[in-house]
C-alpha positions in Angstrom: -31.3 -2.9 -70.8 -31.1 0.6 -69.2 -32.6 2.5 -72.2 -35.5 0.0 -72.5 -36.0 0.1 -68.7 -36.0 3.9 -68.8 -38.7 4.0 -71.4 -40.7 1.3 -69.6 -40.4 3.3 -66.4 -41.5 6.5 -68.0 -44.5 4.9 -69.7 -45.5 3.2 -66.4 -45.2 -0.3 -67.6 -45.7 -2.8 -64.8 -42.2 -3.9 -63.6 -43.0 -7.6 -63.7 -44.1 -7.3 -67.3 -40.7 -5.7 -68.2 -38.8 -8.4 -66.2 -40.8 -11.2 -67.9 -40.3 -9.7 -71.4 -36.5 -9.2 -70.9 -36.2 -12.7 -69.4 -37.9 -14.2 -72.4 -36.1 -12.0 -74.9 -32.4 -12.2 -73.9 -30.6 -15.5 -74.2 -28.3 -14.7 -71.3 -31.1 -13.7 -69.0 -30.3 -15.6 -65.8 -32.8 -15.0 -63.0 -30.0 -14.2 -60.5 -28.9 -11.4 -62.8 -32.2 -10.1 -64.2 -34.1 -9.7 -61.0 -31.7 -7.4 -59.2 -30.6 -5.6 -62.3 -34.1 -5.0 -63.8 -36.3 -4.8 -60.8 -33.8 -3.1 -58.4 -31.5 -1.0 -60.5 -33.3 -0.3 -63.8 -36.9 -0.1 -62.7 -36.5 0.9 -59.1 -39.3 -1.6 -58.4 -37.8 -2.5 -55.0 -38.5 0.9 -53.6 -34.8 1.9 -53.5 -33.2 -1.0 -51.8 -30.6 -1.5 -54.6 -30.5 1.9 -56.2 -30.8 5.2 -54.4 -33.0 6.8 -57.0 -35.0 5.9 -60.1 -32.8 5.5 -63.2 -34.9 7.8 -65.5 -33.8 10.4 -67.9 -35.1 12.6 -70.7 -34.2 12.7 -74.3 -31.3 15.2 -73.9 -29.5 12.6 -71.7 -30.1 9.8 -74.1 -28.8 12.0 -76.9 -25.6 12.8 -75.0 -24.9 9.3 -73.8 -25.8 7.3 -77.0 -26.1 7.5 -80.7 -29.8 6.6 -80.8 -31.0 10.1 -81.5 -29.0 10.7 -84.6 -31.6 10.2 -87.2 -34.6 10.8 -85.0 -37.2 13.4 -86.1 -37.8 14.5 -82.5 -35.9 17.2 -80.7 -34.6 15.8 -77.3 -34.5 19.4 -75.8 -38.3 19.9 -76.4 -41.0 18.8 -74.0 -44.1 19.9 -75.9 -45.1 20.3 -79.5 -45.2 18.0 -82.5 -41.4 17.7 -82.7 -40.8 17.3 -78.9 -39.0 14.1 -77.9 -41.5 11.6 -76.3 -38.8 10.6 -73.8 -38.3 14.2 -72.7 -42.1 14.6 -72.3 -42.4 11.4 -70.4 -39.5 12.2 -68.1 -41.2 15.4 -66.8 -44.5 13.6 -66.6 -42.8 10.8 -64.5 -41.4 13.3 -62.1 -44.8 15.0 -61.7 -46.7 11.7 -61.3 -44.2 10.5 -58.6 -43.4 13.8 -57.0 -44.7 12.8 -53.5 -42.9 9.5 -53.5 -39.6 11.1 -54.7 -39.8 14.3 -52.5 -37.9 12.7 -49.6 -35.1 11.4 -51.8 -32.1 13.9 -51.6 -30.8 12.7 -55.0 -34.1 13.8 -56.6 -34.0 17.4 -55.1 -32.5 19.0 -58.2 -34.8 17.3 -60.8 -37.9 18.2 -58.6 -36.7 21.8 -58.3 -36.4 21.9 -62.1 -39.9 20.5 -62.4 -41.1 23.3 -60.2 -39.7 25.8 -62.7 -41.7 24.4 -65.7 -44.2 26.9 -66.9 -45.8 24.5 -69.3 -46.3 21.5 -67.0 -50.0 21.2 -67.9 -49.1 21.0 -71.6 -46.4 18.5 -70.8 -48.8 16.3 -68.9 -51.4 16.5 -71.7 -48.8 15.6 -74.3 -47.5 12.7 -72.1 -51.0 11.3 -72.0 -51.0 11.4 -75.8 -47.6 9.8 -76.0 -48.6 7.0 -73.6 -51.8 6.3 -75.6 -49.8 6.3 -78.9 -47.2 3.9 -77.4 -50.0 1.7 -76.2 -51.7 1.3 -79.5 -48.5 1.1 -81.6 -48.5 4.6 -83.2 -45.2 5.5 -81.5 
């Protein structure tokens, strides 16, 4: 749930669509569990009532915390270029897109400070648009 929600958050998928899909997909998807876990914790769609910050991450974190990246052709440490991890690209784009909303959140201070250090943010944002388009039409 958390990895799928991370990707949905990064892509900007409407939270209700994610909730509906997960509720229809998982046999153990009880509403009393799905709504707070998906909408509150995983997607931060309740504005921070349940979780103190959005649960989003880049490819390097996914690589460290799982075995999903083992055979992947993308480099989770790269933000731009043909071999850059789409999740990493989308993570930085997410922070840039939501900067104003996240600026007052103390737990987001470090990621936003790291965002300020990116010299290639324009390239990241351009690649993120390509990744979102590719995800939308099934090429990714």
